[in-house]
N, C-alpha and C positions, 0 to 999 in steps of 0.2 A: 665333799669333793677334796681333792688333793690340795688345791690352792687355799682352801679354808683351814685345813690342818696345818699347812705351812705358816700361815699368818698367826694362828693360835700358838704354835711352837715358838715363833719369833717373839711374840708378845711375852710369853712365859720366860724365855731366856734373856730378854732385855730388862727384866725387872731386877731389883736389888737382890732378891732371893735367888733368881735364876743365875745372876752373875756369880754369886757365892757358890752355887752348885757347880758351875762350869770351872771356876777357879780351883775348887777342891778336887774335882775329877782330874784336872790338868796336873796338879801337884802330885796326886797319887800315881798318875800315869808316868810322870817323870821319875819318881822314886822307884817304881817297879821296873821301868825300862833300864834305869841305871844299875839296879841290882842284877837284872837279867844279863846285861852286857858284861858285867864283871864276872858272872858265873860262866857265861859262854866263852869269853875271851880273857881268861885269868892271866895270861902272859902279858897282854897289853894293859889290862886294868887289874892290877893285883889286889886292889881293895874296893869295897863297895862305894866308898866315897869318891874314888876316881871315876867309877862308872856313873854315879849320880852327877858329878861335875860334867862328864861328857854329855849326859842327857840334858842338863840345863843349858849348856852352850849350844846344843843342837836345836833346841826348841826356841831359843831366843835369837835375836839378830845381833848378838854381841860381837860376832865375827871370829871368835877364837875356835869355832868348830871346824874351820878350814885347816887347822893345824893338826898334824898327826905326830905321834911320838915315834922316834926311831931308837933302836937299841945298839947301834954300832959304836963301840968304844964307850965314851962317856954319854950319859943320857942327854939328848938334845932335842930341839924342836925344829921342824922344817915345814915350810908351806907346801901344800899339795899343788 
C-alpha cells in the first residue's frame, strides 16, 4: 500500500546514509541551479559563482535572498 511505501521511504531517508544522500543531492542541485541562473541571466549574474551564491541564499534561511541587485549608477543593493 501507499502508506507502507511512505514509511519505508521515511525510514530510509532518516538513516545516516539517507541523510548523506539527501545532502549530496541538495548540494548538486544548488550548484546546477546556480550555474543555470548565471547562464540564463548573465547580465545580473555575470559569473557562475554569483549564480551559486544566489542559489545558496535562496535555499537557506539566511535572509539575503530578499536582496536584489540594481545597476543604476554605482552597483548597489536594495530590498525588494
